[in-house]
Every structure is written in structure tokens, then in C-alpha cells.
C-alpha positions, 0 to 999 in steps of 0.5 A: 780841405786845403787851402788854395795856393794863390797864383804868381807870375804873368807867364799866362796873363792876357792882355788887350790889343793895346798891350794892357793887362785884362783884370777880372774882379768880383763883388762879393755881397750878402744881405744882412741877417745871414749869407742868404737873401731873405725873400719874405720881405715884401716891402718895396725895394730901392736903391736907397734900401739896398745902401743899408740891407746889403753888405759888400765885402772889401779886403786891403791891398797886399802891398799895405797902406790904406787901399781898399778895394774889391778882390781883382786879378789877372785874367789868365789864358788857361781859364774863363773869366768866370773861372778867374773871378771865383778864383780871385774871390777865394784867394784874395777875400776867402769867399765862395759863392754863386757867380752871378752875370757879368756886370760890365766892362770898364777900361781904367788907366794903370797907376803904375804903367802908361797902359790902359787896362780892361776890367771885367767885374762879376757879383758873388752871392756869398754863401761860405767864408773860409776861416784860412785862405791863400792871402789871409796873412797879407789881406784883411777883409771887411764886410760894410754897408753899400753906403760905406763902400762908396766911401771907401773904395778908391777905384772908380770903376769898382764903384761904378760896378756896384751901382750897377749891382745895386740897381740890378738887384733892386730891378730884380726885387721890384720885378719879383713884387710886380710878378707875385702881384701879377700873379696874385691878380690872375688867380683873383681873375681865375677864380672870378672866371671859375666862379662865374662859370660855376654859377652858370652851370648851377643856374643851368642845373637849377633850371633843368631841376625845376623843369624836370620837377614841373614836368614830373608834376604835370605827368603826375596830374595827368596820371591822377587825372587819368586814374580818376577817369578810369574810377569815374568810368568804372563808377559809371559802370557800377551805377549802370549795373546797379540800375539795370539790376534795379530795373530787373527786381522791379520788373519781376516784382510787377511780373508777379503782382501782375500774375498774382492779380491775373490769378486771383481775378474771376473770369467774366463767367465769374468762375475761378481760374484755379 
């Protein structure tokens, strides 16, 4: 991969209505422990905790001296502010990353000219550091904590942009924590609601089952009762039949006795009936 050549000259420079330069800068940042921010930290985040957990990239001035700053440069006519911010980060600091929403605009007085410049600052979440970059021979870069950057960065408007970035990230982390907490509450509420609904369904089902069992039991008892009635009726029929049979036997037996008596008894005249 070739090294990006830094732009020079002011032919395409954008100017404000009052004649001041329009400048675009960015704040390259990362979280300690790697290029990517750790999302598994459940501790509540404040501005103070980011002072130590977040690192920002500062660079030295191209002209030498003790000047320390964030990457910045002129906004040119053939590019958007976003493209200009990414270009300055790559040219001056040798970093690539994800450019996030603009932090704001600041008007500041030029140190060399009697003019007010307009500065536009973006945060850049760094994903890659280049070993070689356009201005690596004339600039040095250094990762520092937010607390250190407040002390050594010399441009007040860049410090203001840094404070706005810290506040934004702190609020974002708190919002994520609130969303996660709210999601957990919703899950609990949903589970409670589902359990309550399941309980209602179970109670209804058990009630229906109990009624079905009672109905079946009642039906069985009726069937047993009907069956017993039928058997009772059959028994009564058998008893009647046996009674009639006994009566018939007795009647026949009585008839035979009478016949025998009639045959053996003598006539009034004393004669035998045979």
C-alpha cells in the first residue's frame, strides 16, 4: 500500500464570508486494551472514568517547537468536511478509522493573521495505525489519556471539542446501560406475563379436566346403576319364573294326590272305582 502524499498549497482552500480559513480537524481516539472499545464492561461510566480509560492521539507541529495538537488542516473545495477530516488524520497522524458525527464548530483567532478562522471537529474511532504516513518525517504522534491531553493540548477550541467527545461517549455508554437494564426489565415483565397467562391456561385446563372426570364418573355411576337395574329386573323375572314353576309343580302334585285319592276312595255304594 502506497503512502498518501500530503496536500500543499491554498488554491482549493475554502474561506468564510469574512475571509478567514475554514479548518477541519479530528480527535483520533481508542479505548485502552485495544483498538476496539470493550462492550462487556458493565460499570457505570462517567466523564472521570473515561479520563483514564480512553486514549487520544496528539501530534507535534510540522514547524517544530513544543506545539502539541490534534490533526487539523484546511477544508478544500473538492472534498466534504468528512473527507477532509479523514485525510488530515491519515496525512498528519497516520491513522485510519470510523469517522463519527461532528462534535461542533468553533470560531478562533489566527495566531499569524488578523482573521477569525472557522474550525470543524470530528471524532475518529481508530481501527488502524500506519507504520509510514505522509508526514512521518516531520511529525511525531503520541497516545495520551484524556487527562494528559487537557494539560498539553494548546488550542482551546480543540480542548472544548475533546470535552464534548468525552461527554458524548459517557452519555452513550450510560444510554446503552439503561437500554440493557430496560431490556432486562421488559424480559422479566414479559416472562412474568407469559407465566401468568400460562397459569391461567393451566388452571382452565385442569378445571376442564376435573369437570370431564366428574362427568365421566357420573356417567359411569349411571351406567352401573342402569346395569344393576337391568340385572335386578332380570332377577325379578327369574324369580317370577321360578315361582310360577314351583306353583305349577305344586299344582300338578296336588292334582295327582287328588286323583289318587279319588281312585282309591270307595263309592257310596261301597264298590271300588276301578
